[in-house]
C-alpha positions in Angstrom: -66.9 -8.0 -219.4 -68.0 -8.0 -215.9 -64.8 -6.5 -214.5 -64.8 -3.2 -216.6 -68.4 -2.7 -215.9 -68.0 -3.1 -212.1 -65.0 -0.8 -212.3 -67.1 1.8 -214.2 -69.9 1.5 -211.6 -67.6 2.0 -208.7 -65.9 5.0 -210.4 -69.3 6.6 -211.1 -70.4 6.1 -207.5 -67.3 7.7 -206.1 -67.7 10.5 -208.5 -71.3 11.1 -207.5 -70.4 11.0 -203.8 -67.5 13.4 -204.3 -69.6 15.9 -206.3 -72.5 15.6 -203.9 -70.2 16.4 -201.0 -68.6 19.3 -203.0 -72.0 20.8 -203.9 -73.6 20.5 -200.4 -70.7 21.5 -198.2 -68.6 23.8 -200.4 -71.1 25.5 -202.8 -74.1 25.6 -200.5 -72.1 25.6 -197.2 -74.3 23.3 -195.2 -71.3 21.4 -193.7 -69.4 22.8 -190.8 -66.3 21.0 -189.8 -63.6 21.6 -187.2 -60.5 19.5 -187.4 -57.7 19.4 -184.9 -54.4 18.1 -185.6 -51.6 17.5 -183.1 -48.0 17.1 -183.8 -45.4 16.6 -181.1 -42.9 19.3 -180.8 -39.3 17.9 -180.9 -38.1 20.1 -178.2 -40.9 19.6 -175.8 -42.9 16.3 -175.5 -45.7 17.6 -173.4 -46.6 20.5 -175.9 -48.7 20.1 -179.1 -49.1 22.1 -182.2 -52.8 22.6 -182.7 -54.4 23.5 -186.1 -58.0 24.3 -186.1 -59.8 24.6 -189.5 -63.2 26.0 -189.5 -65.7 26.8 -192.3 -68.0 29.8 -192.1 -71.5 28.8 -193.4 -72.5 32.5 -194.2 -69.5 33.6 -196.1 -68.1 30.3 -197.5 -64.7 31.0 -196.0 -62.3 28.7 -194.5 -60.4 29.9 -191.4 -57.2 28.1 -190.3 -55.9 28.9 -186.7 -52.4 27.8 -185.7 -51.4 27.7 -182.1 -47.7 27.2 -181.9 -46.4 25.5 -178.8 -44.2 27.3 -176.7 -40.6 26.1 -176.8 -38.9 25.2 -173.4 -35.3 25.7 -173.3 -32.7 25.0 -170.5 -29.8 27.2 -169.5 -26.5 26.0 -170.8 -22.9 26.2 -169.8 -20.0 26.3 -172.5 -16.5 25.7 -171.6 -13.2 27.4 -172.7 -9.6 26.3 -172.9 -7.1 27.8 -170.5 -6.4 31.4 -171.2 -8.6 31.5 -174.3 -11.4 33.8 -175.0 -12.6 32.3 -178.3 -14.8 29.3 -178.8 -15.1 26.8 -181.5 -18.7 26.0 -182.5 -19.8 22.4 -182.9 -23.2 20.9 -184.0 -24.6 20.6 -180.6 -23.8 24.4 -179.7 -25.0 25.4 -183.1 -28.4 23.6 -182.5 -28.7 25.1 -179.2 -28.1 28.7 -180.4 -30.7 28.1 -183.1 -33.3 26.8 -180.6 -32.4 29.7 -178.4 -33.2 32.1 -181.4 -36.5 30.4 -181.9 -37.3 30.6 -178.3 -36.4 34.3 -178.1 -38.5 35.0 -181.2 -41.5 33.4 -179.3 -40.7 35.3 -176.2 -39.8 38.8 -177.2 -39.5 40.0 -173.6 -37.1 37.4 -172.5 -33.5 38.2 -171.9 -30.4 36.2 -171.5 -27.4 36.7 -169.3 -24.0 35.5 -170.4 -21.7 35.1 -167.2 -18.2 34.6 -167.9 -15.9 32.8 -165.4 -12.2 31.9 -165.1 -10.1 29.6 -162.9 -7.9 31.3 -160.3 -4.6 31.1 -162.1 -3.2 34.5 -162.7 -4.1 38.1 -161.8 -7.7 38.6 -160.4 -8.3 41.7 -162.6 -7.0 40.0 -165.7 -9.3 37.0 -165.0 -12.2 39.5 -164.5 -11.5 40.8 -168.0 -11.1 37.3 -169.5 -14.5 36.3 -168.1 -15.9 39.4 -170.0 -14.2 38.6 -173.2 -15.5 35.0 -172.9 -19.1 36.3 -172.5 -18.6 38.7 -175.3 -17.3 35.9 -177.6 -20.6 33.9 -176.9 -22.6 37.1 -177.4 -21.0 37.6 -180.8 -22.0 34.0 -181.8 -25.5 34.6 -180.7 -25.8 37.7 -182.7 -24.4 35.8 -185.8 -27.4 33.5 -185.6 -29.8 36.4 -185.5 -30.4 37.1 -181.7 -30.8 40.8 -181.0 -28.3 42.7 -179.1 -30.8 44.0 -176.7 -31.8 40.7 -175.5 -28.3 39.8 -174.4 -26.6 41.0 -171.3 -22.9 40.1 -170.7 -21.0 40.1 -167.3 -18.0 38.6 -165.6 -17.4 37.0 -162.4 -13.8 36.3 -163.1 -12.6 33.7 -160.5 -15.1 34.8 -157.9 -17.8 32.3 -158.3 -16.3 28.7 -158.3 -18.3 25.6 -158.8 -15.7 23.1 -158.0 -12.4 22.6 -156.3 -9.7 24.7 -157.9 -7.0 22.3 -156.6 -7.2 19.8 -159.5 -6.9 20.2 -163.3 -10.4 18.9 -163.7 -11.8 21.4 -161.2 -10.1 24.2 -162.9 -11.3 23.1 -166.3 -15.0 23.5 -164.9 -14.3 27.1 -163.9 -13.4 28.2 -167.4 -16.9 28.7 -168.5 -19.7 31.0 -169.8 -23.2 30.5 -168.2 -26.1 31.1 -170.6 -29.0 32.0 -168.3 -32.5 32.5 -169.8 -34.6 35.1 -167.6 
């Protein structure tokens, strides 16, 4: 019979402590607490999500303040096949576009430039147009995930801004790209 009595005493003590806390802190408002919680942001290891909870003694109101961390996002380059102006999205690109959308939602004044490039095979004017079509293709994909048109600028440098030797196939492959530049 000792065990049930001991359990009953412990339950009563816990109930008394809990009800005392509730009465003193919640009903009378004598307790003022501030709690801070930090959660690591998956995109930025040095930023934290801060949640501040404070109780107002006079009004018995609880206020919660959330300071969201600012996302940090890098520029990206997407590559195209020879002569193509369409792009197949993969998981990595979809994730980047979604992170870019979140970043732009947090930074409403930020704009992005989409700069289309081509290799030097073919006519220079046609390459200029192909570079623009590639940039427009990426713009369309960004708008499909919810990025606003007024935050995106497209332009083409065609074959005029090489980053590698155009002598080899690998060098030309690197030229067929769209740069996503966050301003």
